[in-house]
PLY file of the C-alpha trace (Angstrom):
ply
format ascii 1.0
element vertex 373
property float x
property float y
property float z
element edge 372
property int vertex1
property int vertex2
end_header
17.66 -10.32 1.56
14.54 -12.17 2.69
11.18 -10.96 3.96
10.44 -12.70 7.25
7.18 -12.74 9.21
7.53 -11.16 12.66
6.74 -14.44 14.40
9.61 -16.21 12.58
12.35 -13.78 13.60
15.26 -15.18 15.60
17.85 -13.35 17.73
21.04 -12.87 15.75
19.28 -12.08 12.43
20.45 -8.83 10.75
18.08 -6.29 9.27
18.24 -5.88 5.52
16.27 -2.63 5.41
15.53 0.16 7.84
12.36 0.11 9.89
10.43 3.36 10.02
7.90 4.81 12.47
4.50 6.12 11.25
6.14 9.58 10.93
8.88 8.34 8.68
11.55 8.35 11.36
14.14 5.56 11.43
13.46 3.19 14.31
16.12 0.60 13.46
18.87 0.93 10.92
20.02 -1.52 8.30
22.50 -4.22 9.57
21.24 -3.99 13.20
21.46 -7.39 14.82
18.10 -8.37 16.33
17.81 -9.40 19.99
14.84 -10.91 21.84
14.14 -7.46 23.25
14.18 -5.78 19.85
11.94 -8.49 18.34
9.44 -7.98 21.16
9.52 -4.24 20.61
8.79 -4.66 16.89
5.83 -6.84 17.71
4.52 -4.21 20.16
4.79 -1.60 17.40
2.71 -3.73 15.02
5.44 -4.46 12.48
4.29 -7.52 10.50
7.29 -8.38 8.32
11.02 -7.59 8.39
13.66 -7.76 5.74
16.71 -9.68 6.88
20.10 -10.45 5.36
21.51 -13.94 4.96
24.15 -15.59 2.84
21.72 -17.44 0.55
19.88 -14.30 -0.50
22.50 -11.55 -0.03
22.42 -10.59 -3.73
18.55 -10.29 -3.88
17.80 -6.58 -4.09
14.36 -5.26 -2.99
13.40 -2.31 -5.17
11.88 0.84 -3.69
9.11 2.73 -5.51
10.42 6.07 -4.35
13.88 7.32 -3.54
14.37 7.59 0.21
14.82 11.37 0.08
11.64 11.80 -1.97
9.67 9.73 0.49
11.07 11.60 3.48
10.40 15.00 2.07
6.93 14.08 0.91
5.87 12.73 4.33
7.27 15.88 6.03
5.24 18.09 3.69
2.13 16.03 3.90
2.23 15.96 7.68
2.85 19.68 7.91
0.03 20.62 5.55
-2.46 18.16 7.04
-1.70 19.22 10.61
-2.07 22.91 9.72
-5.71 22.39 8.89
-6.68 19.88 11.64
-9.88 20.95 13.34
-10.46 24.03 11.18
-14.15 24.15 10.47
-14.45 26.91 7.84
-12.67 27.14 4.48
-11.43 30.67 5.29
-9.45 29.34 8.22
-7.51 26.81 6.18
-4.16 28.06 4.80
-3.39 27.57 1.10
-1.39 24.46 0.40
-1.91 23.73 -3.33
1.51 25.02 -4.40
3.46 23.06 -1.79
1.74 19.77 -2.51
1.90 20.26 -6.28
5.64 20.48 -5.83
5.61 17.19 -3.87
3.54 15.60 -6.65
6.06 16.65 -9.31
8.88 14.97 -7.44
6.90 11.75 -6.83
5.88 11.62 -10.50
9.46 12.05 -11.59
10.57 9.12 -9.48
7.85 6.84 -10.84
8.31 7.86 -14.49
12.08 7.35 -14.17
11.47 3.63 -13.71
11.49 1.65 -16.95
8.46 -0.47 -15.93
7.00 0.85 -12.70
5.03 -1.67 -10.64
3.08 -1.55 -7.41
5.49 -2.78 -4.75
4.45 -2.68 -1.13
5.64 0.54 0.48
5.28 -0.29 4.18
6.42 -3.81 4.83
8.99 -2.44 7.32
6.79 0.21 8.90
4.75 0.24 12.08
0.99 0.82 12.33
-1.28 2.58 9.79
-1.37 6.37 9.78
-2.94 9.07 7.55
0.28 10.49 6.16
1.86 7.24 4.95
-1.54 6.06 3.71
-1.98 9.22 1.63
1.48 8.85 0.08
1.03 5.13 -0.59
-2.32 5.59 -2.33
-0.86 8.38 -4.41
2.09 6.26 -5.56
-0.04 3.19 -6.26
-2.56 5.32 -8.21
0.13 6.97 -10.29
1.52 3.60 -11.36
-1.97 2.70 -12.52
-2.29 6.04 -14.31
1.03 5.51 -16.11
-0.07 2.01 -17.13
-3.31 3.48 -18.44
-1.48 5.89 -20.72
-2.53 9.05 -18.92
-0.94 12.37 -19.96
1.18 14.37 -17.53
-1.73 16.69 -16.83
-3.98 13.72 -16.09
-1.33 12.18 -13.88
-1.11 15.43 -11.89
-4.87 15.57 -11.50
-5.30 11.94 -10.36
-2.03 12.08 -8.32
-3.20 15.12 -6.32
-6.59 13.57 -5.95
-5.00 10.38 -4.54
-2.60 12.31 -2.29
-5.45 14.37 -0.85
-8.27 11.83 -0.94
-8.44 11.64 2.83
-7.74 15.27 3.62
-11.24 15.57 5.03
-10.15 13.35 7.89
-8.31 16.44 9.29
-11.80 17.65 10.23
-12.69 14.50 12.20
-12.32 14.44 15.98
-8.96 12.66 16.88
-10.63 10.34 19.41
-12.75 8.91 16.55
-10.10 9.06 13.77
-7.43 7.33 15.98
-9.69 5.00 17.90
-7.58 1.83 18.48
-10.50 -0.53 17.84
-13.37 -0.93 15.39
-15.77 1.97 15.09
-19.35 1.89 16.23
-22.02 2.50 13.65
-22.42 6.11 14.78
-18.69 6.72 14.70
-18.50 5.21 11.25
-21.16 7.65 10.03
-18.99 10.53 11.32
-15.96 9.09 9.56
-17.97 8.93 6.32
-18.26 12.67 6.38
-14.54 13.00 5.50
-15.47 12.70 1.75
-17.64 15.80 1.80
-15.26 17.63 4.09
-12.44 16.87 1.67
-14.33 18.15 -1.33
-15.22 21.34 0.50
-11.57 21.91 1.32
-10.20 21.21 -2.14
-12.82 22.53 -4.55
-11.70 26.19 -4.41
-8.08 25.63 -3.44
-5.64 27.44 -5.82
-3.44 24.98 -7.64
-5.70 21.99 -7.00
-7.71 20.83 -10.04
-11.48 20.47 -9.54
-11.21 16.83 -10.68
-8.85 16.19 -7.70
-11.56 17.56 -5.40
-14.00 15.11 -6.95
-11.61 12.26 -6.12
-11.88 13.17 -2.41
-15.70 13.25 -2.73
-16.12 9.98 -4.69
-13.39 7.56 -3.62
-15.75 5.60 -1.45
-18.49 5.28 -4.09
-18.88 1.81 -5.56
-20.28 0.86 -8.97
-23.30 -1.01 -7.57
-24.40 2.03 -5.64
-23.40 0.67 -2.18
-20.78 3.35 -1.52
-21.00 6.78 -0.01
-21.71 9.71 0.27
-24.31 9.68 -2.54
-24.60 6.02 -3.53
-23.44 6.80 -7.06
-23.34 3.96 -9.66
-20.97 2.97 -12.49
-20.60 5.79 -14.97
-21.73 8.36 -12.41
-18.38 7.86 -10.69
-15.34 9.52 -12.28
-12.66 7.10 -13.54
-10.01 8.73 -11.31
-12.08 7.97 -8.17
-12.48 4.34 -9.26
-8.71 3.90 -9.52
-8.18 5.60 -6.13
-10.82 3.34 -4.60
-8.77 0.30 -5.57
-5.50 1.74 -4.39
-7.12 2.94 -1.14
-8.65 -0.42 -0.33
-5.48 -2.30 -1.21
-3.32 -0.13 1.02
-5.81 -0.41 3.87
-5.66 -4.23 3.64
-1.88 -4.48 3.31
-1.04 -2.16 6.21
-1.05 -3.23 9.85
-3.69 -1.87 12.15
-4.11 -2.21 15.91
-7.12 -4.51 15.39
-6.10 -6.18 12.13
-2.87 -7.74 10.81
-1.91 -6.76 7.32
-2.61 -9.04 4.38
0.00 -9.93 1.81
-0.53 -8.60 -1.74
-1.83 -11.82 -3.19
-4.37 -12.08 -0.38
-5.51 -8.48 -0.82
-5.89 -8.83 -4.55
-8.03 -11.89 -4.05
-10.23 -9.98 -1.70
-10.57 -7.12 -4.20
-11.59 -9.62 -6.82
-14.57 -10.68 -4.76
-15.95 -7.22 -5.60
-15.54 -7.58 -9.33
-18.59 -6.23 -11.12
-20.20 -5.02 -7.89
-17.71 -2.78 -6.10
-15.10 -2.36 -8.84
-14.98 -2.63 -12.60
-13.52 -5.90 -13.85
-11.31 -4.24 -16.46
-9.79 -2.03 -13.71
-9.20 -5.00 -11.48
-7.37 -6.78 -14.28
-5.16 -3.75 -14.92
-4.53 -3.46 -11.16
-3.58 -7.14 -10.92
-1.21 -6.80 -13.80
0.52 -3.84 -12.12
0.99 -5.44 -8.65
3.91 -7.53 -7.50
1.60 -9.91 -5.65
4.52 -11.87 -4.29
7.03 -9.28 -2.97
10.71 -9.79 -3.61
12.28 -11.66 -0.68
9.04 -13.47 0.28
9.54 -17.12 1.30
7.15 -19.39 -0.61
6.30 -23.08 -1.01
5.98 -24.50 -4.52
3.64 -27.20 -5.85
6.75 -29.40 -6.16
7.17 -29.26 -2.34
10.31 -27.11 -2.72
10.73 -23.96 -0.62
12.34 -20.81 -1.93
12.49 -16.98 -1.95
11.09 -14.66 -4.61
14.28 -13.37 -6.31
12.79 -11.10 -8.98
9.51 -9.95 -10.52
8.74 -10.15 -14.18
7.00 -6.87 -15.12
4.88 -8.51 -17.78
3.82 -11.46 -15.66
4.14 -10.35 -12.03
2.11 -13.34 -10.84
4.90 -15.71 -12.02
8.11 -14.55 -10.35
11.65 -15.95 -10.38
12.09 -18.24 -7.34
15.40 -19.13 -5.74
14.94 -22.63 -4.31
16.61 -23.04 -0.91
15.09 -26.35 0.34
14.18 -29.48 -1.55
10.81 -31.29 -1.34
12.05 -33.22 1.76
12.79 -29.92 3.57
16.57 -30.31 3.32
18.56 -27.08 2.87
20.35 -27.12 -0.48
24.14 -26.51 -0.52
23.75 -25.04 -4.04
20.46 -23.10 -4.39
19.03 -22.87 -7.94
16.32 -20.78 -9.58
13.01 -21.64 -11.20
11.45 -19.12 -13.60
7.71 -19.51 -13.02
6.99 -17.46 -16.18
8.31 -20.39 -18.23
7.86 -23.33 -15.76
4.11 -23.15 -16.13
3.44 -26.48 -14.42
4.88 -25.14 -11.11
2.69 -22.99 -8.83
3.12 -21.11 -5.60
0.99 -23.00 -3.05
1.93 -21.23 0.26
3.71 -18.43 1.97
5.94 -18.91 5.03
4.22 -17.84 8.22
0.93 -17.02 6.55
-2.43 -18.82 6.83
-4.67 -19.60 3.85
-5.98 -16.67 1.82
-8.71 -14.90 3.82
-12.26 -14.51 2.74
-13.77 -11.15 1.77
-15.29 -10.97 5.24
-11.90 -9.95 6.58
-12.00 -6.78 4.59
-15.40 -5.72 5.87
-15.88 -1.92 6.40
-12.27 -0.87 6.10
-11.98 2.58 7.66
-9.24 3.66 5.19
0 1
1 2
2 3
3 4
4 5
5 6
6 7
7 8
8 9
9 10
10 11
11 12
12 13
13 14
14 15
15 16
16 17
17 18
18 19
19 20
20 21
21 22
22 23
23 24
24 25
25 26
26 27
27 28
28 29
29 30
30 31
31 32
32 33
33 34
34 35
35 36
36 37
37 38
38 39
39 40
40 41
41 42
42 43
43 44
44 45
45 46
46 47
47 48
48 49
49 50
50 51
51 52
52 53
53 54
54 55
55 56
56 57
57 58
58 59
59 60
60 61
61 62
62 63
63 64
64 65
65 66
66 67
67 68
68 69
69 70
70 71
71 72
72 73
73 74
74 75
75 76
76 77
77 78
78 79
79 80
80 81
81 82
82 83
83 84
84 85
85 86
86 87
87 88
88 89
89 90
90 91
91 92
92 93
93 94
94 95
95 96
96 97
97 98
98 99
99 100
100 101
101 102
102 103
103 104
104 105
105 106
106 107
107 108
108 109
109 110
110 111
111 112
112 113
113 114
114 115
115 116
116 117
117 118
118 119
119 120
120 121
121 122
122 123
123 124
124 125
125 126
126 127
127 128
128 129
129 130
130 131
131 132
132 133
133 134
134 135
135 136
136 137
137 138
138 139
139 140
140 141
141 142
142 143
143 144
144 145
145 146
146 147
147 148
148 149
149 150
150 151
151 152
152 153
153 154
154 155
155 156
156 157
157 158
158 159
159 160
160 161
161 162
162 163
163 164
164 165
165 166
166 167
167 168
168 169
169 170
170 171
171 172
172 173
173 174
174 175
175 176
176 177
177 178
178 179
179 180
180 181
181 182
182 183
183 184
184 185
185 186
186 187
187 188
188 189
189 190
190 191
191 192
192 193
193 194
194 195
195 196
196 197
197 198
198 199
199 200
200 201
201 202
202 203
203 204
204 205
205 206
206 207
207 208
208 209
209 210
210 211
211 212
212 213
213 214
214 215
215 216
216 217
217 218
218 219
219 220
220 221
221 222
222 223
223 224
224 225
225 226
226 227
227 228
228 229
229 230
230 231
231 232
232 233
233 234
234 235
235 236
236 237
237 238
238 239
239 240
240 241
241 242
242 243
243 244
244 245
245 246
246 247
247 248
248 249
249 250
250 251
251 252
252 253
253 254
254 255
255 256
256 257
257 258
258 259
259 260
260 261
261 262
262 263
263 264
264 265
265 266
266 267
267 268
268 269
269 270
270 271
271 272
272 273
273 274
274 275
275 276
276 277
277 278
278 279
279 280
280 281
281 282
282 283
283 284
284 285
285 286
286 287
287 288
288 289
289 290
290 291
291 292
292 293
293 294
294 295
295 296
296 297
297 298
298 299
299 300
300 301
301 302
302 303
303 304
304 305
305 306
306 307
307 308
308 309
309 310
310 311
311 312
312 313
313 314
314 315
315 316
316 317
317 318
318 319
319 320
320 321
321 322
322 323
323 324
324 325
325 326
326 327
327 328
328 329
329 330
330 331
331 332
332 333
333 334
334 335
335 336
336 337
337 338
338 339
339 340
340 341
341 342
342 343
343 344
344 345
345 346
346 347
347 348
348 349
349 350
350 351
351 352
352 353
353 354
354 355
355 356
356 357
357 358
358 359
359 360
360 361
361 362
362 363
363 364
364 365
365 366
366 367
367 368
368 369
369 370
370 371
371 372
């Protein structure tokens, strides 16, 4: 299957993967034939990319980071627990949830550790707009991959995983009209949003079944190593390592998810933006580990090569994810090939990816300014 930008969809194309709503419900099933009306509806919903099936790429399989049932159950539990505490202003009002979400974490961790070489693959290419539940799950999964790659023990993975899953739980205490505002926040509204870190710590620090380090993740995930973050302006070693990993995963998911006011970036664009913060916002060694764990060119993505040929990412090499296997579909003159062939960029070092179908040049760091993730 191929990953196609929403603006390049044509009536008659068939979906290669289901499209989900922000609540994890199926909007369109696999194999549905797209019509002009359906394409317009997807644009209205904010879907940025769609997987489609075609003869030239029918054997290309797009891997999922979680089993479908794991993802569905996790989103149901996250939504239920988060909604149960929305608007509750005192700790005594909030029902205990540590046991339920620890069970969710165990299942997610089993899915990730069952993969021979887990990598960060985009979770929401076929989903509509950003929402708190999917974001919490995505950041959890991305962070766990980084934890596994860092050699963390199971106990450490549970600590950082719960911290990532619950990093934004303080947003349940923010007024919905501010939290869900369909445009950029004013300075005053942004100050209110910033309070979610201290709200989250207050909720988690005494919660049975939630490690104290997980509560610190909620408190510190917007701190930055140069002291420019919040709520305390902590620097470098004052910030726990868990919170630093979650900060990367949080920013990455915010940039690669559609919002009402901002189109999602592709992974290679988001990683480039993150790198502009190397040594100031994020540790360089962590950025390098993150880069090595991310499939920056998702399987199915249509790309242009330095040779002028056009192809589709057919597979990712876990050890060199920046150099995928490309199935060439068009020659340098733009002619469709009757017999496509493959170029392994991990060995063909003189060939580079120079462009992505339907995407403008890589954005500057200004496009990531003040992400309300």
